[in-house]
SERO-4910 file (N, C-alpha, C, O; in steps of 0.05 Angstrom, whole numbers):
BEGIN
 pado doro    nc1    nc2    nc3   cac1   cac2   cac3    cc1    cc2    cc3    oc1    oc2    oc3
  Met    A    465    279    709    477    258    724    508    259    720    517    262    697
  Ala    A    523    257    742    552    258    740    563    233    728    553    211    733
  Arg    A    584    236    712    597    212    700    627    214    705    638    236    707
  Ala    A    640    192    708    669    192    713    683    205    689    674    202    666
  Lys    A    705    218    694    720    231    673    729    211    652    740    190    659
  Gly    A    724    218    627    732    200    605    711    180    598    714    166    578
  Ser    A    689    178    613    668    159    606    652    169    583    651    194    579
  Arg    A    640    151    568    624    159    545    596    147    546    592    125    556
  Arg    A    576    162    537    549    152    536    548    130    515    557    133    492
  Arg    A    536    107    523    534     85    504    514     92    482    492    102    488
  Lys    A    522     86    458    504     91    435    481     71    435    486     47    439
  Ala    A    457     81    431    434     63    431    437     44    407    446     51    386
  Pro    A    429     18    412    431     -2    390    413      5    367    391     16    370
  Phe    A    422     -1    343    406      3    319    382    -15    319    384    -38    327
  Lys    A    359     -5    309    335    -21    308    326    -24    279    327     -5    263
  Ala    A    317    -48    272    308    -53    245    289    -76    245    292    -95    260
  Gly    A    269    -75    227    250    -97    225    228    -91    205    225    -69    195
  Ala    A    213   -112    199    190   -110    181    165   -104    196    159   -117    216
  Val    A    149    -85    186    124    -77    199    102    -80    178    102    -66    158
  Ala    A     83    -97    184     60   -102    166     37    -83    174     29    -82    197
  Ile    A     27    -68    154      3    -51    158    -21    -66    147    -22    -71    123
  Val    A    -39    -74    164    -61    -91    156    -88    -78    164    -89    -61    182
  Gly    A   -109    -86    150   -136    -76    156   -155    -81    133   -147    -92    112
  Arg    A   -179    -73    137   -200    -77    116   -194    -60     92   -179    -41     94
  Pro    A   -207    -66     69   -203    -49     45   -210    -20     50   -230    -14     64
  Asn    A   -195     -2     39   -201     27     39   -200     40     67   -212     60     72
  Val    A   -185     27     85   -182     39    112   -161     60    113   -159     75    133
  Gly    A   -144     62     92   -123     83     92    -95     73     94    -77     89    101
  Lys    A    -90     47     90    -63     36     93    -43     48     74    -21     56     82
  Ser    A    -50     51     48    -32     62     29    -27     91     34     -4    101     30
  Thr    A    -47    106     43    -43    134     50    -24    137     73     -6    154     73
  Leu    A    -26    119     93     -7    119    115     21    114    106     40    127    114
  Leu    A     24     93     89     51     86     79     64    110     65     87    117     70
  Asn    A     49    122     47     60    145     32     66    169     50     85    183     45
  Gln    A     50    173     71     55    195     90     81    189    105     97    208    109
  Leu    A     85    165    114    109    158    129    134    162    113    154    172    122
  Leu    A    132    153     87    156    154     70    160    182     58    182    189     49
  Gln    A    138    198     57    139    224     42    147    219     13    161    235      1
  Phe    A    138    196      2    144    187    -25    122    167    -33    115    150    -17
  Lys    A    112    170    -57     90    153    -65    100    126    -76    112    125    -97
  Val    A     95    105    -61    102     78    -70     78     60    -72     80     37    -82
  Ser    A     54     70    -63     30     53    -64      7     69    -75      3     92    -68
  Ala    A     -9     56    -92    -31     69   -104    -53     76    -84    -58     61    -65
  Val    A    -65    100    -87    -86    109    -69   -109    119    -86   -106    135   -104
  Ala    A   -133    108    -80   -157    117    -94   -181    113    -75   -180     97    -57
  Pro    A   -202    129    -79   -225    128    -61   -243    104    -65   -268    106    -64
  Lys    A   -231     81    -71   -246     56    -74   -231     34    -61   -206     35    -60
  Pro    A   -245     13    -51   -230     -9    -38   -215    -25    -59   -221    -24    -83
  Gln    A   -196    -41    -49   -180    -60    -65   -162    -47    -85   -156    -59   -106
  Thr    A   -154    -22    -80   -134     -9    -98   -108    -24    -97    -95    -28   -117
  Thr    A    -99    -32    -72    -74    -47    -69    -80    -77    -73    -98    -88    -60
  Arg    A    -65    -90    -91    -70   -118    -97    -46   -135    -91    -47   -160    -94
  Glu    A    -24   -123    -81     -1   -139    -74     12   -125    -50      6   -102    -44
  Asn    A     31   -140    -37     45   -128    -15     66   -108    -25     83   -115    -42
  Val    A     64    -83    -16     81    -62    -25    101    -56     -3     93    -51     20
  Arg    A    127    -56    -10    148    -53     10    160    -25      8    170    -17    -12
  Gly    A    157    -10     30    170     16     32    191     15     54    189      1     73
  Ile    A    212     31     51    235     30     69    240     58     80    244     77     65
  Leu    A    239     60    106    242     86    120    266     83    139    266     68    158
  Thr    A    287     98    133    312     97    149    315    124    163    315    145    150
  Gly    A    319    123    189    323    147    205    348    144    223    364    126    219
  Asp    A    350    162    242    373    162    260    370    138    280    355    139    299
  Gly    A    385    117    274    385     94    292    364     73    286    360     54    302
  Tyr    A    350     75    263    329     55    257    325     53    227    331     71    211
  Gln    A    314     30    220    304     25    193    278      9    195    278    -13    205
  Val    A    256     20    184    230      7    184    224     -2    156    223     14    138
  Val    A    220    -28    153    211    -39    127    181    -42    128    171    -61    142
  Leu    A    167    -25    115    137    -24    117    125    -40     95    131    -38     71
  Leu    A    107    -58    103     92    -75     84     63    -66     83     47    -70    101
  Asp    A     56    -52     61     28    -44     56     14    -68     43     23    -77     21
  Thr    A     -7    -78     55    -19   -103     46    -46    -97     32    -58    -77     37
  Pro    A    -55   -116     15    -82   -113      4   -103   -113     26    -98   -125     47
  Gly    A   -125    -99     22   -146    -99     42   -156   -128     48   -161   -144     30
  Tyr    A   -158   -133     74   -166   -160     83   -196   -164     77   -212   -148     86
  Leu    A   -202   -185     62   -230   -189     53   -243   -211     70   -231   -231     77
  Gly    A   -268   -207     76   -283   -227     91   -287   -252     75   -281   -274     85
  Arg    A   -298   -250     51   -304   -273     34   -293   -268      6   -305   -254    -10
  Pro    A   -270   -280      0   -258   -276    -27   -277   -287    -48   -286   -309    -46
  Ala    A   -282   -270    -69   -301   -278    -90   -289   -294   -112   -302   -310   -125
  His    A   -262   -291   -117   -249   -305   -139   -220   -308   -132   -211   -300   -111
  Leu    A   -205   -319   -151   -177   -326   -146   -160   -301   -139   -143   -302   -122
  Leu    A   -165   -278   -152   -150   -254   -146   -155   -246   -117   -136   -239   -103
  Asp    A   -180   -247   -108   -186   -240    -80   -172   -260    -61   -161   -251    -40
  Gln    A   -172   -285    -67   -159   -305    -51   -129   -299    -49   -117   -302    -27
  Gln    A   -117   -292    -71    -89   -285    -72    -83   -261    -54    -63   -260    -40
  Met    A   -101   -241    -54    -97   -217    -38    -99   -223     -8    -83   -213      8
  Val    A   -118   -241      0   -120   -249     28    -94   -264     36    -84   -260     58
  Arg    A    -85   -282     19    -60   -297     26    -36   -278     29    -20   -282     47
  Leu    A    -34   -258     12    -12   -239     15    -13   -224     41      7   -219     54
  Ala    A    -38   -216     50    -41   -202     76    -32   -221     99    -19   -212    117
  Arg    A    -41   -246     97    -33   -265    118     -3   -270    118     10   -271    140
  Asp    A      9   -272     95     38   -276     93     53   -253    105     74   -257    118
  Ala    A     43   -229    101     57   -205    112     56   -206    142     76   -198    155
  Ile    A     34   -214    154     32   -216    183     52   -237    194     66   -232    213
  Val    A     54   -259    180     73   -280    188    102   -270    186    118   -276    203
  Glu    A    108   -256    165    135   -246    159    143   -224    178    167   -221    185
  Ala    A    124   -208    187    131   -183    201    142   -188    230    135   -208    243
  Asp    A    158   -169    238    167   -168    266    147   -154    283    145   -159    307
  Leu    A    131   -136    271    111   -120    285     88   -115    266     93   -112    242
  Val    A     64   -113    276     40   -109    259     27    -83    268     23    -78    292
  Val    A     19    -67    249      1    -44    255    -26    -51    243    -30    -52    219
  Leu    A    -46    -55    261    -73    -60    252    -87    -33    249    -89    -18    269
  Met    A    -96    -27    226   -108     -1    220   -138     -5    218   -148    -22    203
  Val    A   -153     11    233   -182      8    234   -195     35    232   -183     56    235
  Glu    A   -221     34    227   -238     59    228   -248     63    256   -248     44    272
  Pro    A   -257     87    263   -266     93    290   -293     82    297   -312     96    301
  Arg    A   -294     55    297   -319     41    304   -311     14    315   -288      5    311
  Pro    A   -329      0    330   -322    -26    341   -314    -46    320   -321    -43    296
  Pro    A   -298    -67    327   -289    -86    307   -312   -101    294   -332   -109    307
  Gly    A   -309   -105    268   -329   -121    253   -317   -149    247   -296   -156    259
  Asp    A   -329   -164    229   -320   -191    223   -291   -191    212   -276   -209    220
  Ile    A   -285   -172    195   -258   -172    183   -237   -167    205   -217   -180    206
  Glu    A   -242   -148    222   -224   -142    244   -221   -166    263   -199   -172    272
  Glu    A   -243   -179    268   -243   -203    286   -225   -225    273   -210   -238    288
  Asn    A   -227   -228    247   -210   -248    233   -180   -241    236   -164   -259    241
  Ile    A   -174   -216    233   -146   -207    236   -136   -211    264   -114   -220    269
  Leu    A   -153   -204    284   -145   -207    312   -140   -237    319   -121   -243    333
  Arg    A   -156   -254    308   -151   -283    312   -124   -292    301   -110   -308    312
  Leu    A   -118   -281    277    -93   -288    264    -69   -277    281    -49   -290    283
  Leu    A    -72   -253    291    -51   -242    309    -47   -259    333    -24   -263    342
  Glu    A    -68   -269    344    -67   -286    368    -53   -313    361    -36   -322    375
  Gln    A    -60   -324    338    -48   -350    329    -18   -347    325     -3   -365    332
  Glu    A    -10   -324    313     18   -320    307     34   -307    330     58   -304    328
  Ser    A     20   -300    351     33   -287    375     49   -263    366     72   -259    374
  Lys    A     36   -246    349     51   -223    339     47   -198    356     24   -192    364
  Pro    A     68   -184    362     65   -158    375     51   -139    356     58   -139    332
  Ala    A     33   -123    366     18   -106    347     11    -79    360      8    -77    385
  Leu    A      9    -59    343     -1    -32    350    -28    -29    336    -32    -39    315
  Leu    A    -45    -13    349    -71     -7    336    -71     22    328    -66     40    345
  Ala    A    -76     28    303    -79     55    292   -108     59    285   -118     48    266
  Ile    A   -122     76    300   -150     83    294   -149    106    275   -144    129    283
  Asn    A   -155    101    250   -153    122    229   -179    137    225   -200    130    236
  Lys    A   -177    159    210   -200    175    203   -213    189    227   -237    194    227
  Val    A   -197    195    248   -209    207    272   -217    236    266   -231    249    281
  Asp    A   -207    247    243   -216    274    235   -246    275    228   -257    296    227
  Thr    A   -258    251    223   -286    250    217   -303    248    242   -328    249    241
  Val    A   -291    247    266   -305    244    291   -305    271    305   -284    280    314
  Arg    A   -328    284    308   -329    310    320   -324    308    350   -307    323    361
  Asn    A   -338    290    363   -335    287    392   -314    265    398   -321    241    395
  Lys    A   -290    273    405   -268    253    408   -273    234    431   -261    212    432
  Ala    A   -291    241    449   -298    222    471   -311    197    460   -310    176    473
  Glu    A   -322    198    435   -334    174    423   -313    153    416   -319    130    411
  Leu    A   -287    161    416   -266    142    410   -260    124    433   -249    102    430
  Leu    A   -266    133    458   -258    118    482   -270     90    482   -255     71    488
  Pro    A   -297     86    478   -307     59    478   -295     41    456   -293     17    459
  Val    A   -288     53    433   -276     38    412   -248     28    421   -241      5    417
  Met    A   -233     46    433   -206     39    443   -208     17    465   -192     -1    465
  Asp    A   -228     20    482   -232      1    504   -239    -27    492   -229    -47    502
  Glu    A   -256    -28    472   -264    -53    460   -240    -67    448   -237    -92    451
  Tyr    A   -224    -53    433   -200    -65    421   -180    -74    442   -168    -95    439
  Ala    A   -177    -58    463   -158    -65    484   -168    -90    499   -151   -106    508
  Arg    A   -194    -94    500   -205   -118    512   -200   -143    495   -196   -165    505
  Arg    A   -200   -139    469   -198   -161    450   -169   -171    446   -165   -194    440
  Phe    A   -150   -153    448   -122   -160    442   -103   -142    458   -108   -118    461
  Pro    A    -80   -154    468    -61   -137    483    -43   -120    465    -19   -126    462
  Phe    A    -54   -100    453    -38    -82    436    -17    -68    452    -21    -60    475
  Arg    A      7    -65    440     29    -51    454     22    -21    457     28     -9    477
  Glu    A      9    -11    436      1     18    437    -25     20    421    -31      5    403
  Ile    A    -42     40    428    -65     48    413    -63     77    406    -62     94    424
  Val    A    -64     84    380    -59    111    371    -81    121    353    -85    109    331
  Pro    A    -95    142    360   -114    154    341    -98    171    320    -81    186    328
  Ile    A   -105    168    295    -91    183    274   -110    191    252   -133    182    250
  Ser    A   -101    210    236   -113    216    210    -91    214    189    -75    233    187
  Ala    A    -89    192    175    -68    188    155    -70    210    133    -50    219    123
  Leu    A    -95    217    126    -99    236    105    -87    264    112    -75    277     95
  Arg    A    -91    272    137    -81    298    146    -54    296    161    -43    317    169
  Ala    A    -43    272    163    -18    267    177    -19    272    207      2    275    219
  Asp    A    -43    274    218    -45    278    247    -39    252    262    -51    231    256
  Gly    A    -21    253    281    -14    230    296      5    210    283     14    191    295
  Val    A     12    216    258     30    197    242     58    197    254     71    176    255
  Gly    A     68    221    261     94    222    273     96    207    299    116    193    304
  Leu    A     75    209    316     75    194    341     74    164    336     88    149    349
  Leu    A     58    156    316     56    128    309     84    117    301     91     95    309
  Leu    A     98    133    285    125    124    277    144    121    301    158    101    303
  Gln    A    143    140    320    159    138    344    154    112    359    172     99    369
  Leu    A    128    105    361    120     81    376    128     56    361    136     36    373
  Val    A    126     56    334    135     34    318    164     29    323    173      6    328
  Val    A    181     50    322    209     47    326    215     36    354    233     20    358
  Arg    A    201     46    374    205     37    401    202      7    404    216     -6    419
  His    A    183     -5    389    178    -34    391    191    -51    370    187    -75    369
  Leu    A    209    -39    354    224    -55    335    246    -71    349    256    -62    370
  Pro    A    253    -94    338    276   -109    350    302    -95    342    304    -80    323
  Glu    A    323   -101    358    350    -92    351    360   -108    327    354   -132    324
  Gly    A    374    -95    309    384   -109    285    398    -90    266    396    -65    269
  Glu    A    412   -101    247    425    -85    227    406    -77    204    386    -91    200
  Pro    A    412    -55    191    394    -47    168    394    -68    147    414    -81    141
  Leu    A    370    -71    134    366    -91    114    370    -80     85    374    -95     66
  Tyr    A    369    -53     83    371    -40     57    390    -16     59    395     -6     81
  Pro    A    401     -7     37    417     18     37    400     41     48    376     42     44
  Pro    A    413     61     61    398     82     75    382    100     56    363    113     64
  Asp    A    390    102     30    377    120     11    355    106     -4    342    119    -22
  Glu    A    349     81      1    329     66    -14    302     69      0    300     66     24
  Val    A    281     76    -16    255     80     -4    235     58    -12    214     55      1
  Thr    A    242     42    -31    225     19    -39    241     -1    -55    261      6    -68
  Asp    A    233    -26    -53    246    -46    -70    229    -52    -95    235    -71   -110
  Arg    A    209    -36   -100    192    -40   -123    205    -28   -148    219     -8   -146
  Ser    A    201    -41   -170    213    -32   -195    197     -8   -206    174     -4   -199
  Glu    A    209      6   -225    195     28   -238    171     17   -255    151     31   -258
  Arg    A    174     -7   -265    152    -19   -280    128    -24   -262    105    -18   -270
  Ala    A    133    -34   -238    111    -39   -219     98    -13   -211     73    -11   -209
  Leu    A    114      8   -206    102     34   -199     86     45   -222     64     57   -217
  Ala    A     95     42   -247     80     52   -270     53     37   -273     33     50   -278
  Ala    A     53     11   -269     29     -4   -271      9      5   -250    -15      7   -255
  Asp    A     19      9   -226      2     18   -204    -11     45   -209    -35     49   -204
  Ile    A      5     63   -220     -5     90   -225    -27     91   -247    -47    105   -244
  Val    A    -23     75   -268    -43     73   -289    -69     62   -277    -91     72   -282
  Arg    A    -67     41   -261    -91     28   -250   -104     47   -229   -128     48   -227
  Glu    A    -88     62   -215    -99     82   -196   -117    102   -210   -138    109   -201
  Glu    A   -108    112   -234   -123    132   -248   -149    119   -259   -170    133   -261
  Val    A   -149     94   -266   -173     80   -274   -193     79   -251   -216     84   -254
  Tyr    A   -182     73   -227   -199     73   -203   -211    100   -197   -234    102   -188
  Arg    A   -196    121   -203   -206    148   -197   -227    157   -216   -246    172   -209
  Leu    A   -225    149   -241   -241    161   -263   -266    144   -270   -284    154   -284
  Tyr    A   -267    119   -262   -289    102   -271   -304     91   -247   -294     91   -224
  Arg    A   -329     83   -252   -347     75   -231   -356     46   -236   -349     33   -255
  Gln    A   -372     36   -217   -384     10   -218   -363    -12   -221   -343    -12   -207
  Glu    A   -367    -31   -239   -350    -55   -239   -324    -51   -255   -306    -67   -253
  Val    A   -322    -30   -271   -299    -27   -289   -272    -27   -274   -254    -42   -282
  Pro    A   -268    -11   -253   -241    -11   -240   -233    -39   -230   -209    -46   -232
  Tyr    A   -252    -54   -219   -245    -80   -207   -240   -101   -229   -228   -122   -222
  Ala    A   -248    -96   -253   -243   -115   -275   -218   -108   -291   -213   -119   -312
  Val    A   -202    -88   -281   -179    -78   -296   -153    -90   -285   -149    -90   -260
  Ala    A   -136    -99   -303   -108   -106   -296    -90    -90   -315    -97    -86   -338
  Val    A    -66    -83   -305    -48    -67   -321    -21    -82   -322    -10    -89   -301
  Ala    A    -11    -86   -346     16    -98   -350     33    -79   -366     25    -68   -387
  Ile    A     57    -74   -356     76    -57   -371     91    -74   -391    109    -89   -385
  Asp    A     83    -71   -416     93    -88   -438    121    -79   -447    137    -96   -454
  Glu    A    126    -53   -446    152    -42   -454    159    -19   -436    142     -3   -428
  Phe    A    185    -16   -428    194      6   -413    223     12   -422    242     -3   -415
  Arg    A    226     33   -438    253     39   -449    260     68   -439    246     87   -445
  Glu    A    282     70   -425    291     96   -415    305    111   -437    320    101   -453
  Gln    A    299    137   -438    311    156   -457    311    145   -485    332    142   -498
  Asp    A    287    138   -494    284    125   -520    287    146   -543    274    166   -544
  Ala    A    305    140   -561    312    158   -583    288    163   -602    284    184   -612
  Glu    A    271    142   -605    248    144   -623    227    163   -612    209    173   -627
  His    A    228    170   -586    208    187   -574    222    212   -561    214    220   -539
  Gly    A    241    222   -576    254    247   -567    269    246   -542    272    266   -528
  Gly    A    280    223   -535    295    220   -510    278    216   -485    289    213   -463
  Lys    A    252    215   -489    234    210   -466    235    180   -459    240    163   -476
  Asp    A    228    173   -434    223    145   -427    198    136   -442    177    150   -441
  Tyr    A    199    113   -455    176    102   -469    164     80   -452    177     60   -446
  Ile    A    138     83   -446    124     62   -430     99     54   -446     82     71   -452
  Arg    A     97     28   -451     72     18   -463     58      0   -443     69    -20   -434
  Ala    A     34      8   -436     18     -6   -416     -6    -20   -429    -20     -8   -445
  Leu    A     -9    -46   -424    -32    -60   -433    -53    -60   -410    -47    -68   -388
  Val    A    -77    -51   -417    -98    -49   -397   -119    -71   -403   -132    -69   -424
  Phe    A   -121    -91   -386   -139   -113   -391   -165   -110   -377   -166   -101   -354
  Val    A   -187   -116   -391   -214   -118   -379   -225   -145   -386   -213   -161   -401
  Glu    A   -249   -151   -375   -260   -178   -378   -281   -180   -400   -287   -202   -410
  Arg    A   -293   -157   -408   -314   -158   -428   -311   -135   -448   -299   -114   -442
  Glu    A   -322   -139   -472   -322   -118   -493   -335    -93   -483   -326    -71   -490
  Gly    A   -358    -96   -469   -372    -72   -459   -354    -55   -441   -355    -31   -442
  Gln    A   -338    -68   -424   -320    -53   -407   -298    -39   -423   -289    -17   -416
  Lys    A   -290    -52   -445   -270    -39   -462   -280    -13   -474   -266      7   -475
  Gly    A   -306    -14   -483   -318     10   -494   -320     32   -474   -315     56   -480
  Ile    A   -328     25   -449   -330     46   -428   -302     57   -422   -300     82   -419
  Leu    A   -282     40   -420   -255     49   -413   -244     68   -434   -231     88   -427
  Ile    A   -248     62   -460   -238     79   -481   -254    105   -483   -242    126   -487
  Gly    A   -280    103   -481   -297    127   -483   -301    136   -511   -289    127   -530
  Arg    A   -319    156   -514   -326    166   -541   -301    180   -553   -290    199   -541
  Gly    A   -293    171   -576   -270    183   -589   -244    179   -574   -224    192   -580
  Gly    A   -244    160   -556   -220    154   -540   -213    175   -519   -192    174   -507
  Gln    A   -233    193   -513   -227    215   -495   -223    205   -466   -205    216   -452
  Ala    A   -238    186   -457   -235    176   -430   -208    164   -425   -195    169   -405
  Leu    A   -199    147   -444   -173    135   -441   -150    155   -443   -130    153   -429
  Lys    A   -154    176   -459   -134    197   -461   -131    211   -434   -109    219   -426
  Gln    A   -153    214   -420   -152    227   -394   -136    210   -374   -120    220   -358
  Val    A   -141    184   -374   -126    165   -358    -96    168   -364    -80    171   -345
  Gly    A    -89    167   -390    -61    169   -398    -48    195   -390    -25    195   -381
  Ser    A    -62    217   -393    -51    243   -387    -46    246   -357    -24    255   -349
  Arg    A    -65    237   -340    -61    240   -311    -40    221   -301    -24    228   -284
  Ala    A    -39    196   -313    -18    177   -305     10    187   -313     29    184   -297
  Arg    A     12    198   -337     37    209   -346     48    231   -327     71    232   -320
  Glu    A     30    249   -319     38    271   -301     48    260   -275     69    269   -265
  Gln    A     34    240   -264     43    228   -239     71    215   -243     88    218   -226
  Leu    A     74    200   -264     99    186   -269    123    205   -272    144    201   -262
  Glu    A    118    227   -287    139    247   -291    147    259   -264    171    264   -259
  His    A    127    265   -247    133    276   -221    148    256   -204    167    263   -189
  Leu    A    140    230   -205    152    210   -188    181    203   -197    199    200   -180
  Leu    A    185    199   -223    210    190   -233    230    213   -240    254    209   -242
  Gly    A    218    237   -243    235    260   -249    246    261   -277    267    272   -282
  Arg    A    231    248   -295    240    247   -323    216    250   -341    193    243   -333
  Pro    A    219    260   -366    197    262   -385    189    234   -394    205    217   -398
  Ile    A    162    230   -397    151    204   -403    134    205   -428    119    224   -432
  Tyr    A    136    185   -445    118    181   -467    102    155   -460    113    133   -461
  Leu    A     77    158   -454     60    136   -444     40    128   -465     25    145   -475
  Glu    A     39    103   -472     20     92   -491      2     71   -476     13     54   -462
  Leu    A    -24     73   -480    -43     54   -467    -57     39   -489    -67     50   -508
  Trp    A    -59     12   -486    -74     -5   -504    -93    -22   -487    -85    -34   -467
  Val    A   -118    -22   -495   -139    -37   -480   -143    -64   -494   -148    -65   -518
  Lys    A   -143    -85   -478   -147   -112   -488   -168   -127   -471   -170   -122   -447
  Val    A   -183   -145   -483   -203   -161   -469   -191   -188   -462   -181   -202   -480
  Arg    A   -192   -195   -437   -183   -222   -427   -205   -233   -409   -204   -227   -385
  Pro    A   -224   -248   -420   -247   -258   -404   -237   -274   -380   -220   -291   -382
  Gly    A   -248   -268   -357   -243   -283   -332   -215   -283   -322   -206   -302   -310
  Trp    A   -200   -261   -327   -172   -261   -319   -168   -263   -289   -148   -273   -280
  Arg    A   -188   -253   -273   -185   -254   -244   -186   -283   -233   -179   -288   -210
  Lys    A   -196   -302   -250   -197   -330   -242   -176   -347   -255   -176   -372   -252
  Asp    A   -158   -335   -270   -138   -349   -286   -110   -348   -272    -97   -328   -274
  Pro    A   -102   -370   -259    -76   -370   -245    -52   -365   -263    -33   -352   -255
  Gln    A    -53   -375   -288    -31   -371   -306    -28   -342   -314     -6   -331   -315
  Phe    A    -51   -328   -319    -50   -300   -325    -40   -283   -301    -24   -265   -305
  Leu    A    -49   -290   -277    -41   -275   -254    -11   -278   -249      2   -259   -241
  Arg    A      0   -302   -254     29   -305   -252     44   -288   -273     64   -275   -267
  Trp    A     33   -289   -297     46   -273   -319     45   -244   -312     65   -229   -317
  Leu    A     23   -234   -302     20   -206   -295     41   -198   -274     53   -177   -277
  Gln    A     44   -214   -254     64   -208   -233     92   -208   -244    108   -190   -238
  Glu    A     99   -227   -261    126   -228   -273    131   -205   -292    153   -194   -293
  Thr    A    111   -197   -307    114   -176   -327    120   -149   -314    135   -133   -325
  Asn    A    108   -144   -291    111   -118   -277    134   -118   -257    137    -98   -243
  Gln    A    150   -138   -256    173   -138   -237    195   -120   -247    215   -117   -234
***
């Protein structure tokens, strides 16, 4: 297209906003967040309810900044105070967000998805649908009725099939998210990838390894508090010293967590330390102590203390 001599192409306005990633437990929200950021800010494990708080990741690109909110898995019927808190956090993220990404599995909506759709309608939130785990579907034509059903239920701005685990479709999803962001100034410095503290990341990584290594009720009964975090500690050869308190609800769970001769807990510590050293880029001395706190998931005072300790 011809332009008058001396004219300049107008620069596209900067886009910035908060994007809540919501969905049922274990649908792949944290995997998607980590893929988008290419940096681990959210715990990932092959069990539901790994994420227990809203995790904020920050992705800044050419002309945009996306503040990503990874939310706890939306639960149909909260069983105790911790579950209720997780549901409230997911709802708060939807209310706070400028845009919502509803992440689902490649099947028709269930009760949890219906609850989220009703909330999106109530809040009049613009939303994109990300159908995850499409790598598990051999015949891609089977996705069409799922897409049609969701399109019938809610006016999604876009519907995108993805595999967060394999990063398939993730780049396209990001492009569409940016397209639907509001215009605005960046909310964070361009080099910042998360507003989470190193204490919070350390607690998440220890709990993630518990989720990976233990079965049945033990992972869900575990809370992790970072009791001490000293950088370049002289007493430990200049390594960062981290002492984590691992809480369980019963003595029997404590025995399982520690294992015979302490070997099981040593494995948790070794794997968590390796992750932390890779993430922080510094040598780590990690100490784990297991404590019994009966009924901590129902104790509001303990839950507040836990949140404050890991900030």
